[in-house]
N, C-alpha and C positions, 0 to 999 in steps of 0.2 A: 272875814278876810283871811285868805290862806297865803302864806309866804312859802315859797320854795327856796330852800337854801341848797346850792350846789357848789361843790368845790371844783375849781378849775384844775384839771390835771396838767402839771408842768410837762412841757415837751422834753422828751428824752434826747440826750445828745451823747456823742462819743461812740466808740466801737462797741458792738454788741458783746455782752458778757453773760455767761451762765454761772449762777451761784450754786455750787454744790455744797450743801450743808446738812448736818444731821437734823432729823425732824424735831429733835428737842429744842432747836433754836428757832423754829417757825414762829413768826409773829411776836418776837421778843425785842427788848431793848437792844440786845446783842445784835440781832439781825439789822436793826437800824444803824448801829455803829458800823457794822460790816459794810453796809451800803455807802456810808460816808468815807470809809477807808478806800473802797473801790473808786469812788468819785475822785478822791485825792490822788491815789496812786496810778490809776489807769485813765483818768480824765473822762469818766463815763458815768452817766446815769441811765444808760440803756442796758438794764440788767434784767435777765430772765430769772424770776424767782419761782422755784417750784412750789414754795409755800402759797403762792397765789392760786394754785391749781388743786389744793387739798392734798390728798394722798395719791392722786393719779400720777402715773409715771409719765413725765414729760422730758425724759432724758434724750429723746430723739431731737429735741431742739438744740442739742449741743452742736449738731452739724451746721447750724445757722449762725454760730457766733465766732468771734475772733479769739476770745479768751475764756478760760474756765478758771474760776477761783474756787479752790477746794478748801473747806474749813475743817481743821483738826481741833479737837479739844484735848488739852494736856498731851499733845503730840500723838494723838490717835485719830485715824480716819475710821468713821463708822463703816459698816458694810455697804450702806447706800452710797456713801461718798466714794468708796473703793470702786464700786461698779461704774459710777459716773466718770471717775478719773480714767478707768480702763477704756471706756467708750471715747473719751476725749483723746486719748493716745491713739486709738484706732483711726480717728478723724484727723490726726496730726494737728491738734489745737495747742495753742500756747497755754501752759498751765501755771498758775500761781497758787501758792499755799498760804493760808492765813491760819496760824496756830494761835489758839487762845489758851492762856494759862493764868493762874492766879499766883499772887505773891502774898506776903504778909498783909494782914488787915483786910483780906478779901479784895485787894486791888486787882484789877484785870489788866493783863498785858497782852498785846497783839503783836505777833511777829509775821510780817508779810515778806515772802520770799518768792523769787522767780524759780519755777520748777518745783520739785518735791525734795525737801531736805532728807538726808539719809536717816535721821533719827525718827522719822514718822513711822509709826506702827500701823500696819494694815489689819483691821479686825474682820473676822468672819461674823455671820449673823449671831451665833451664840455668844461670842466674845463681846460683840456690841451690846447685846442685851445685858450681859453680866456687868460690863463697864458702866452703862448708864443706870442700871439698878443700883450699883454701888455708889456711883456718882451722886445720885439723888438722895441716897440714904446716909451719906457720910455725916458723922456727928460734927466734924469740924466745919462743915459748910454753913456759914452764917447766913442770916436772913438777907443781908445786903447782896451776897454773892448769889444765893438762890433766887432772889427777886430779880437780879440782873438778867439771869438766864431765862427764868420761867415766868417772870412777872409776879405780881402779887394777886393772882387770880383766886377768887374764892370759889368760882364755879369751875367744873371740870372742862367746860368748853371755852 
């Protein structure tokens, strides 16, 4: 006897939202929390996740949404997020910024703002690579914080 188990996908509701996030956050606990924040703040589960498309560029979908949520890590937009925010501006989309920071004891804090706060730093591709290389290699970054962003994956995939 063969049993087929299928999960029923919940129907999305709310205004369409494009999530612009650095690839380091793809398929992590952080991404799931970001989706919960979007649900709470923008009353939407209708979110286009580039991580669902692998590394393919899907930023043209920005023209189809009402809002773009741009994710910053420690007050920095990765070069990918910068490109997508510029595209959102060209399409006159409403932009929100979700800045992720850590405090003592590896606690994660999320700041959700309308628009782009002045303190956000825009990184080019080289600065992005340096930032995330340093970010991943920092000695102070505890396992709880690292696992929160990257998961506790033993495999590279």
